[in-house]
C-alpha positions in Angstrom: 127.5 83.0 69.5 125.2 83.9 67.1 121.3 83.4 67.6 122.0 84.0 71.6 123.2 87.0 71.6 121.2 88.8 68.7 118.2 90.2 70.6 121.0 91.8 72.8 123.1 93.0 70.2 119.9 94.8 68.4 119.0 96.1 71.6 122.2 97.4 72.5 122.6 98.9 68.8 118.7 100.8 69.5 120.4 102.3 72.6 123.7 103.2 71.8 125.4 100.4 73.2 128.8 99.3 72.1 128.6 97.4 69.2 129.4 93.5 69.8 129.6 94.1 73.6 127.2 90.9 74.5 128.8 88.8 72.2 132.4 89.5 73.3 131.2 89.0 76.9 129.7 85.4 75.7 132.5 84.3 73.7 135.5 85.3 76.0 133.9 83.2 78.7 136.3 80.8 79.5 134.1 77.7 79.7 131.5 76.0 77.7 128.1 77.3 77.3 125.3 76.2 75.5 121.7 78.2 74.9 118.7 75.9 74.4 115.4 77.0 73.3 111.9 76.1 75.1 111.8 72.8 73.4 115.5 71.6 74.2 117.0 72.5 71.0 120.1 73.9 70.7 120.0 77.5 69.8 123.8 78.4 70.2 127.1 77.3 71.6 130.4 79.0 72.1 133.9 78.4 71.1 134.5 76.5 74.5 131.8 74.3 74.0 132.6 73.7 70.4 136.2 72.4 71.9 134.5 70.4 75.0 132.2 68.7 72.6 134.6 68.1 69.4 131.8 69.5 67.6 131.0 72.6 65.6 128.2 74.8 66.3 126.7 74.9 63.0 126.4 70.8 63.6 124.9 71.3 66.8 122.5 74.2 66.2 118.9 73.2 65.7 119.6 69.6 67.3 118.0 68.2 70.3 120.8 68.7 73.1 119.4 65.7 75.2 119.3 63.2 72.2 122.8 64.4 70.8 124.5 64.8 73.8 123.4 63.2 77.2 124.5 59.9 77.8 124.4 57.5 80.9 127.4 56.0 83.0 127.8 53.3 80.3 127.3 55.5 77.3 124.1 54.8 76.6 121.1 57.3 76.3 119.1 58.3 79.3 115.4 58.3 79.4 114.0 62.0 78.8 111.9 61.3 81.9 115.3 61.1 83.9 117.0 63.8 82.7 117.4 66.8 85.2 118.2 69.0 82.3 114.9 68.9 80.8 113.0 68.9 84.0 114.8 72.4 84.8 113.4 73.6 81.5 110.1 72.4 81.8 109.9 74.0 85.1 111.8 77.1 84.6 114.3 76.5 87.1 118.3 76.2 88.3 119.7 73.2 88.3 123.3 71.3 88.8 124.9 67.9 88.0 128.4 66.5 88.9 130.0 63.7 87.2 127.6 63.8 83.8 128.5 62.3 80.5 127.9 63.8 77.3 129.1 62.3 73.8 131.7 64.0 71.9 131.6 64.2 68.1 134.4 61.8 67.9 132.4 59.3 69.5 134.3 59.3 73.1 132.0 60.3 76.3 133.2 62.9 78.3 132.4 63.7 81.9 130.9 67.2 82.9 129.7 68.9 85.5 127.1 71.4 84.3 124.8 74.4 85.6 121.6 75.4 84.1 119.8 78.8 84.5 116.4 79.9 83.0 116.3 82.6 80.6 113.0 84.6 81.1 111.1 87.3 79.4 107.9 89.1 80.8 107.6 85.8 83.3 107.7 83.3 80.3 110.6 80.9 80.0 112.1 81.3 76.7 115.2 78.9 77.0 117.9 77.6 79.2 121.6 78.7 79.3 123.8 75.6 80.3 127.3 76.0 81.6 129.6 72.5 81.1 133.0 71.9 82.5 135.3 69.0 81.8 135.2 66.7 85.0 138.0 64.4 83.8 140.5 67.5 83.1 141.5 68.1 86.7 139.7 66.8 89.5 141.2 69.4 91.7 139.1 72.0 89.8 136.3 72.3 91.9 136.6 76.1 93.1 137.5 76.8 89.5 134.3 75.3 88.3 132.3 77.1 91.1 133.8 80.2 89.5 132.6 79.2 86.2 129.2 78.8 87.7 129.3 82.0 89.2 130.5 83.4 86.0 127.4 82.5 84.2 124.8 83.3 86.8 126.4 87.0 87.2 126.3 86.8 83.7 122.6 86.3 83.5 122.2 88.7 86.3 123.6 91.5 84.4 121.8 90.8 81.2 118.5 90.8 83.1 119.3 93.7 84.9 119.8 95.8 82.0 116.9 94.3 80.0 114.6 95.3 83.3 116.3 98.9 83.4 115.6 99.3 79.7 112.0 98.2 80.1 111.0 100.4 83.4 112.7 103.6 82.2 110.5 103.2 78.9 107.4 103.6 80.9 108.0 107.4 81.9 108.6 110.5 80.6 109.1 112.3 83.8 113.1 112.3 84.9 112.6 112.5 88.3 110.3 109.0 88.2 112.9 107.6 85.9 115.8 108.1 88.4 113.9 107.1 91.1 113.1 103.6 89.2 116.7 103.4 88.2 118.1 103.6 91.9 115.7 100.8 93.0 116.7 98.6 90.3 120.6 99.2 91.0 120.5 99.1 94.4 121.3 96.8 96.0 121.5 94.2 93.2 124.4 95.7 91.7 125.6 98.2 94.0 125.4 99.4 97.4 124.8 103.4 96.5 124.0 105.1 93.4 124.3 108.9 92.7 122.7 110.7 89.3 124.4 114.3 88.6 122.9 116.1 85.5 124.2 119.1 83.8 122.1 121.9 83.5 121.8 124.8 80.5 123.3 127.3 83.0 126.7 125.3 82.8 126.2 124.0 86.5 125.9 120.1 87.6 123.0 119.1 90.0 123.2 116.1 92.3 119.5 115.1 91.4 119.3 111.4 93.1 120.9 109.5 95.7 119.9 105.9 96.6 121.4 103.9 99.3 120.4 101.0 101.0 117.6 102.4 103.0 116.2 104.0 99.5 116.4 107.8 98.3 118.9 109.8 100.6 117.5 113.3 99.7 120.1 114.7 102.6 122.8 114.1 99.8 120.8 115.7 96.9 120.3 118.8 95.8 124.0 120.1 95.4 124.8 122.4 92.7 128.6 123.2 91.6 130.1 124.7 88.6 131.7 122.2 86.0 135.0 122.9 85.1 136.6 123.7 81.8 137.9 120.8 79.8 140.9 122.3 79.9 141.3 122.6 83.8 143.3 119.6 84.9 141.1 117.1 87.3 141.7 113.9 89.0 138.0 113.9 89.7 136.2 110.7 87.8 133.1 112.9 87.7 134.6 116.0 86.1 136.5 113.9 83.7 133.2 111.9 82.7 131.1 115.1 82.4 133.4 116.8 80.3 133.2 113.5 77.9 136.0 111.5 79.3 136.0 107.7 79.6 134.1 105.7 82.0 136.0 105.8 85.4 136.6 102.2 87.1 138.1 102.6 90.8 138.7 99.5 91.8 140.1 100.7 95.3 138.7 104.3 96.1 141.5 106.7 97.3 141.4 108.1 100.7 142.7 111.2 100.0 140.7 114.1 98.4 141.5 115.2 95.0 142.7 118.6 94.4 140.6 120.8 91.9 137.2 122.4 91.6 134.6 122.3 94.2 132.4 119.6 92.2 135.4 117.5 92.6 135.6 118.0 96.4 131.5 117.4 96.7 132.0 113.9 94.8 135.1 112.8 96.7 133.2 114.3 100.1 130.3 111.6 99.1 132.1 108.6 98.2 133.9 109.2 102.0 130.6 109.4 103.4 129.2 106.4 102.1 132.3 104.3 102.9 133.0 103.8 99.4 135.7 100.9 98.7 135.0 100.5 95.1 133.5 102.7 92.7 132.5 103.1 88.7 131.4 106.7 87.0 129.9 106.6 83.4 128.7 109.1 81.6 124.9 109.6 80.8 124.3 109.5 77.1 127.2 109.5 74.6 130.5 111.0 74.7 129.1 113.7 71.6 126.4 114.4 74.1 126.5 113.7 77.8 123.4 114.8 79.9 124.9 113.8 83.2 126.9 110.9 85.1 126.1 107.9 86.6 128.3 106.8 89.8 127.6 103.5 91.5 129.8 102.4 94.7 130.3 99.4 96.7 131.3 99.3 100.2 132.7 95.8 100.9 136.3 95.5 99.9 136.2 91.7 99.3 133.7 92.6 96.2 135.3 95.5 94.0 134.0 96.3 90.6 135.6 94.8 87.7 136.0 95.4 83.9 132.8 93.3 83.3 130.7 95.8 85.6 132.0 98.9 84.0 130.5 97.4 80.7 127.3 96.7 81.9 127.2 100.1 84.1 128.5 101.9 80.8 125.7 100.4 78.5 123.1 101.3 81.2 124.4 105.1 81.3 123.8 105.1 77.7 120.2 104.0 78.0 119.5 106.5 80.8 120.7 109.2 78.8 118.5 108.7 76.0 115.6 108.4 78.6 116.6 111.9 80.4 117.1 113.6 76.6 113.4 112.4 75.8 112.2 113.5 79.2 113.6 116.6 78.8 112.1 117.2 75.1 108.6 115.9 76.0 109.2 118.5 79.3 109.8 121.4 77.0 107.1 120.4 74.6 104.3 120.3 77.3 105.3 123.5 78.9 104.8 125.0 75.7 101.3 123.5 75.2 100.3 124.2 78.6 101.3 128.2 78.2 99.7 128.2 75.2 96.5 126.6 76.4 96.1 129.0 79.5 97.0 132.3 77.6 93.7 131.2 75.2 91.4 130.9 78.2 90.1 134.1 78.4 89.2 136.3 81.8 85.5 135.4 82.5 82.7 138.1 82.6 80.5 138.9 85.6 77.2 139.7 84.3 75.0 141.5 87.0 74.4 139.7 90.1 75.3 136.3 88.2 78.6 134.6 89.2 81.1 132.7 87.1 84.4 130.7 87.7 86.2 128.3 85.9 89.5 126.0 86.2 91.7 124.3 83.7 93.7 121.3 85.2 96.8 119.9 82.8 96.9 116.1 82.9 98.9 114.7 85.4 102.6 114.4 85.2 104.0 111.9 82.7 100.8 112.5 80.2 100.4 114.9 77.5 98.8 118.0 77.2 95.2 117.4 75.8 92.8 119.9 74.0 90.3 120.9 76.9 88.9 124.4 76.9 86.3 126.4 78.4 84.9 130.1 77.4 82.2 132.5 78.4 81.8 135.9 76.9 78.8 138.5 76.1 77.2 138.4 72.9 76.0 141.4 70.9 72.5 141.2 72.2 73.6 140.9 75.8 73.2 137.5 76.4 75.9 135.1 77.8 77.4 132.7 76.0 78.8 129.2 77.5 81.3 127.3 75.7 83.1 123.6 77.1 85.0 121.7 74.7 87.7 118.9 73.8 89.8 118.6 70.7 90.3 115.0 69.9 94.1 114.3 70.4 97.2 115.0 73.5 99.6 117.0 72.1 100.7 120.3 70.5 98.6 120.0 67.6 95.3 119.2 69.8 96.4 122.7 71.8 96.9 124.3 68.8 93.1 122.9 67.2 91.4 124.0 70.4 92.9 127.8 69.8 91.5 127.7 66.3 88.1 126.4 67.5 87.9 129.3 70.3 88.6 131.9 67.9 86.5 130.9 65.1 83.4 129.9 67.4 83.4 133.3 69.2 83.4 134.8 65.8 80.4 132.9 64.8 78.4 133.1 67.9 79.0 136.8 68.9 76.2 138.6 66.6 74.1 135.3 66.5 70.6 135.8 68.0 69.0 132.1 67.2 69.5 128.8 68.5 72.8 127.9 69.2 72.7 124.7 67.4 72.8 126.7 63.9 76.2 128.2 65.4 77.6 124.6 65.7 76.3 123.4 62.6 78.3 126.6 60.8 81.5 125.6 62.7 80.9 122.0 62.1 81.0 122.8 58.5 83.9 125.2 58.5 85.9 123.0 60.9 87.5 120.7 58.0 88.4 123.8 55.4 89.9 126.3 58.0 91.5 124.5 60.8 93.6 121.3 61.5 90.8 119.8 64.1 89.9 116.4 63.0 87.1 115.9 65.7 85.8 117.4 68.7 83.1 117.7 71.3 81.6 120.9 72.7 78.4 122.3 74.5 77.5 125.8 73.3 75.0 127.7 75.4 73.0 130.8 75.9 71.9 132.3 79.3 68.9 134.1 78.5 67.0 136.5 80.7 67.9 139.5 82.6 71.2 139.6 84.5 70.1 140.7 87.9 66.5 140.2 88.1 65.6 137.0 85.7 63.9 134.7 85.0 66.7 132.9 83.3 66.7 130.0 80.9 69.6 127.9 79.5 69.4 127.4 75.7 72.1 124.7 74.3 73.3 122.3 71.9 76.1 119.5 72.5 78.1 117.7 70.0 78.7 114.7 71.7 79.8 116.2 75.1 79.1 115.3 78.6 76.0 116.7 79.8 75.7 119.8 81.7 74.8 119.3 85.4 72.1 121.4 87.2 72.4 121.8 91.1 69.5 123.7 92.9 69.1 125.1 96.0 66.6 122.1 97.2 69.5 119.7 97.2 68.5 118.3 93.6 71.3 117.5 91.0 70.1 117.1 87.3 72.0 116.1 84.3 70.5 118.0 81.2 70.8 115.3 78.6 68.6 116.9 76.1 70.4 118.5 73.3 72.5 116.1 72.0 73.9 115.8 68.6 77.2 114.2 66.9 80.5 115.0 67.6 82.0 117.7 65.4 84.0 116.1 62.4 81.9 113.1 61.7 80.6 113.9 58.8 78.8 116.4 56.7 75.1 117.3 58.0 71.9 119.1 56.9 71.7 122.9 57.5 69.8 123.2 60.7 69.8 119.7 61.9 71.7 119.9 65.1 69.2 119.5 67.9 68.9 122.4 70.8 67.3 122.2 74.3 65.9 124.9 76.9 65.7 124.3 80.6 64.7 127.1 83.0 67.5 127.7 85.9 66.0 128.5 89.1 67.5 131.4 91.3 70.4 130.1 93.3 71.0 127.3 91.2 74.7 126.2 89.9 75.1 125.2 86.6 78.5 123.0 85.8 80.1 122.6 82.3 83.3 120.3 82.4 85.2 117.6 79.9 85.6 114.0 80.5 88.3 114.1 82.4 86.2 114.8 85.3 84.2 111.8 84.9 86.4 109.2 83.8 87.4 106.7 86.7 90.1 104.5 85.7 88.6 100.8 86.0 84.6 102.3 86.0 82.1 102.9 83.4 81.0 106.5 82.6 77.8 106.0 84.8 79.5 105.4 87.8 82.0 108.7 87.0 78.8 110.8 86.3 77.0 109.6 89.5 80.2 110.3 91.5 80.3 113.8 90.3 76.5 114.4 90.9 77.1 113.4 94.7 80.5 115.5 95.2 78.8 118.6 93.7 75.7 118.3 95.7 77.7 117.8 98.8 79.5 121.3 97.7 76.5 123.1 96.2 76.1 125.8 98.7 79.8 126.6 98.7 81.6 129.9 97.2 81.7 129.0 93.6 85.7 129.0 93.6 85.8 126.8 96.4 83.3 124.5 94.6 85.5 124.2 91.6 88.9 123.7 93.5 87.2 121.1 95.6 85.8 119.3 92.6 89.3 118.8 91.1 90.9 118.1 94.1 88.7 115.2 95.0 89.2 113.3 91.6 90.1 109.8 92.0 94.0 108.9 91.5 95.1 107.5 88.0 93.6 109.9 85.7 95.6 110.8 82.5 93.3 113.4 81.1 93.5 117.1 81.3 90.4 118.6 82.9 88.3 122.0 82.2 85.6 122.9 84.4 83.3 126.2 84.3 80.6 127.1 86.8 77.7 129.4 86.7 75.7 130.7 89.7 72.4 132.2 89.7 71.5 135.1 92.4 68.9 134.3 94.7 65.8 136.8 94.6 
């Protein structure tokens, strides 16, 4: 067949599948198969269909299947509104018929039985696969026709399973979540049990996931054993596959434990424990780069795995290996970025009786590292500077850009005694020349007043950043929304053009600077997030500063995909 499997072939090549896999599966079916598009036109036929209908694939492709082929018992055309095949196509449902009639290319009718299954993509019907058998060749072949029908249904189910696994695994970059999704898809649709073993950098093999009829079986997970060298003989399918061998089909699982390494004994013990009667073990990844192994098990001796299952599971193994490789690379990059980010967040000063606390929380698992940061440092004149900022982007580049702004801003602000807007103006001018940061937001503030006795005043400027939140002893929460200017990197400005604002800081009050990850609630607007933060912060306003920060982060709603930086200042009570 041609067009019917082109999409599968492209997908297979993209994921490392053996070229021609799906084409061979369809062409070697022992019965006629026709694929229709949503309008009922013939997209493709296999060789068996050409023989049964006495027509070439080229002559049938693009023709209306009902008009070209479907006839009543007298050889006349059937009304379209009475055609069960067209009804199945319109409804996206399965259908069968016995003793129908089709018109061959030589003008003779041929009695057929047919079975149709819809082809779907993202919930929509994209066509119909129709299996036809010659009802006149052997009236006693009912069982064989039933087997052909099951073959089509099995083929459709296998193709659908591979497509779903490809789609679902592509939605995560976390290895554990990918393996959990894989187990839920394989069991019970294809197997009764599934186990995944991964190779580690230290040369060990780690059983990371086991899924059975009741879901994840953590009791059989966690084992670690050394992988024997390639030259060490082993009859164990797992050892052979992990050392680069071919996928292994065990139509019947032997009861005796194969001699050899502890890893072989562990795997054999797993097969015995789950009552395996048939098993498949395939590599994850390619033969040149084996990430691990996937073992699927059936426990019903009446339904062993076959070579068709072996090809499908091998294809799945190649896809899963790619997902795991990508997840590991992402994890390494994320770890580097987080370490760099944390190392750049300097220890906080504790001037006089004022207290400072800060937190940095990376984005949840599966998200990339962002460019959020905080800073607090003493200026040359003894004033305390507070900074909260967010570099646009979520990758190593954003984390590196954060580091650049962090250093430059400290240098520009250290000996500056004027309003903070002038410092941010200079930073904005320098940013496109000496940094790689395209755009960023920040608040730069000065806490003016004697560190011990006050009175204290906050002077600040904001470059498009969420406003500071001031909590007072009398239970008031106020967002300081003055001093707002453009984001950094939005274009050339006029020197001294950035606004500044001042506000008294009452004794015992708490000032919160934060990034947008703390107020962005999935499915809600920014105003809702700001109101929620104010309520939550006021309820915690009398808690110790560290407790306040920890509980604000712990109370974030689920679903956030952004990192968070939080800086808190508490003034002493007089």
